[in-house]
N, C-alpha and C positions, 0 to 999 in steps of 0.2 A: 258216339259224340252228339248226334242230333238230339238224343233224349236229354242230355245234360244242358244243352243250349235252350231247349224248351222249358226245362225246369227253372233255369236262370231267368228267362223272359217272364215266366209265370210269377216268380218271386218279385221281380221288378214291378209288374203290373199290380200285384197285391200290395206292395209297399206304396206305390203311387196312389192307389185307392184309399189306403189307410191314411196317408198324408193329406189327401183331399178331405176325408171325413174329419180329421183332426183340425184342419183349417176351418171347416164349417162349424165345428163345435166351438172353437175359439171365438169365432164371430158371434155365435149365439150367446155364449157366456158373457161377452163384452156388452151385449145389449140388455142383459138381465138387470132388473131392478126390483127392489121390494119397496112398498110404500105402506105406511100405516098412519092412522090418525088417532089422536087420543080420544077417550070416551066423549068428552064434551066438544071435540073439534078444535080445541085451542092450539094443538100442536100437530103438525104434519111433517113427516120425515120420509125422505127417499134415500135408500142405501144401495150399495153394490153388494153382491153376495159375500164379499169379504167383511162386510160391516162398515166399510168406508162411507161416511155420510156425504151424500151428493147434494142434498137439499134439506133445508129446515125452514119451515114457515110457522110463524106465530100469529095467531089471530089477535085482535084487540082483547078478546076474552081472556087471553093468557095473562094479562096484566093483573087479573084478580088474585093470582097466586103469589105467595111469598117467593123469594128467590130460591129457597130450599125446595118448596113444593114444585116450582117450575122446573128446577133441575131434575127432580125425580120424575116428573111428567115427561120431560124430554128424553131421559134415559130409557124409561119404560117404552116409549114410542119407538125409539131407535131399536130396542131389542125386538119388538113386534115386527118392525119392518125388516130386520135382519133375518128373523125366522121365516118370513114370507119369501125373502130372496133366496134363503137356503133351500126352501122347498121347491122353488122355481128352478134352482140349479139342479137339484136332484131329479126333477121331472125332465130336465133337458138332457142330462148326461146318461141316465139309465138306459134309454133306448139305443144310444150309440155305443156305450161301453159294456152293456150287458153285465156279466158277472164281475167285471173289473170296476163297476160303478161304486161298490162299497169301499174298495181301497182308495179310489179317487176322493170319495166323500170324507173318509177318515183323514187323509192327507190335507184336504182343504179345510176341514174343521180344525185341525191342529194349527194351521196357519191363521185361521180366523179367530181362534181363541186368543192369540197374541194381539190381534187387532182390536178385539172388543172384550175386555175383561168383564167379570161379573160385577153386579151392582155393589157400590161401596156400602159399608155399614152406615147407619143413619148419622152417627156422630163424627165420621171420618171426613176429612177434606177430600173432595173428589179428585181423582187422578193424581194425587200427591202421595208418593210412597212415604211411609212413616220412618223416621230415624235415618233418612238417607240424605247425604249432602252431595249435590252434584259436583263432579270434578271440575277444578279450575282449568280454563283453557291453557294450552302451552304458552310459555312466556313470549315466544316469538309471534304468536297469533293474536295477542291481546291488543285491542285498539289503544293507541297512545292518546293521552289528552292533548287537545289542541290549544296552544297558547292564545290568549286573547290579547289583541293589540288595539290601539286607537285607530288603526287603519281599517279595521273591520267596518262593514256596513253598519249603520245606525250607531256609530260611535262606540262600538264594542258591546252594545247592549242587545244585540240580536238574539232572539231565542231560536232562530232558524238555522241551526248549524248542522 
């Protein structure tokens, strides 16, 4: 019986150590950021490893671009920052997860692909699916129009409703 108790205690210690490493890894991942700057420095982007944009800075020089060129510059800079964050993520998890790091990377990449799709084709509207009509909200959740009365502020002419 003492051997069994020792085995259980050893497993508990191993589990506690693993949980502590997982907590440390989680904290490190939460702090990871990727940052990129466009070639001329007009766009700077900071992202999380998932591709979530945490910061976007445009210099006055960015105003020289057309809206389409600026959009492309921003998206390219987001992708570069995301690649940097992904590399930082891999560098962080590999020492901790060892041979399981590749499985983690695959799972994380699958999630990130949903977060940051590929570049749109040049003539496509950005982030707008083609031939898709969004569903209407359920009838019970639609906002109801508010009647206008003469008792409203500004004689019923208020634009602040």
